[in-house]
N, C-alpha and C positions, 0 to 999 in steps of 0.2 A: 504493497499501501503507500505510496504517495503522502508527502508531508501533505497539511492543508497550507494553503492559501491566507495568512494572517489579517484578522480582524480588526489589527492595534497599529500606527503607524510610529515609526520614529519621532519624537516631540508632541504625541499624542498627551493629554493629563488623562488618568485613569484612574478606577479606584476599586481597591482590594476588594473582593465582597467579603470574604470570611471575615478579615481582621479591619475593616472599615479604615486603610489609611490611603490617601492620595498619594500618587506619582505620576513623573513623566518618565514615559519609553525610551531607554536610551540605544540599547539595539533589540535585536530580535532574533532569536534561533529556528527556527525553519523546523527544529525537536530541540528533544534535550539535551544539553551539550554536556552536561555536568560528569561529575565520576557518580560510578552504581554506589557508591559509602555515604557520597552525600546523597542521592536519592533515599535510601533507606533511611537515611537516620533524619532528615528534615522533611522529606515531599511525603508530609504522613496518610494521605488522602489519597495516595499513590493517583494522580492525575496522568492522564494518558502522557508518553515520550514520544509518541510518530505526531504531536500538535506542536502548537508555537510556544516556546517558552520567554520571557520577555526579562531583561534588564532594565528595572527602574529607580531612577533618581527617587528616595521618600521624602515626600514633603515632609517642613520642618524636624527632619534630621541631618545624620550627617553620613550615614550609610546608603548603599547598594541594596537591591535582593533581586532574587531571580523567581520568577512567578511562571505557574502555568496559566496558561490561554483560559481555562476553564473559571478560574477566580478572578476575572476582572472583567470590570464594564466602564464604559464611557463615564466618564464624571461632568455632572453639570457644570459644578463651578467651576470659572476656564480661569480664576484669580490665579497669577503667576504661582509658580512653584516656590518655598523656600528651601533652597541645599545649598551647601559652600562651593557643589563640584558644577556648578549650572554653566560657567563660562567655559572649562573644560569641553564642553557637547556643543552648547549651541550660542549664536550669533545675537540672537534676539528672539523677541516676545513678540508675534502677530495678533492679540487679544484673544486667540483662541488655541493655538500648539507652538511652540518651539522650532523656531528654525536652524537646522546645525549649522555651526560654523564653517566658514570657510578656509579651506586652508592655503598655504601657499603652495605653489608646485613649482 
């Protein structure tokens, strides 16, 4: 079976449905991309590995999380995320989503 098309894009603000935090998508893996040990210890609800997984900057925190698609939904609150690493990934916020930084070539 081939991987699913991601529901969320880089720069999109999402909500973790189980834990209630907001975050912004900084990267998308088409399928689970961490170790079996991580999955066994952290992914207690055993979300599917063959669906997209997302790297998120957590609003109001200083860490990043790795979340299965089934635990995310669009967040209606489009106010900016508060995270110290935003500038590492994004150049600006357009009022709805973050726009990736332009890199020098």
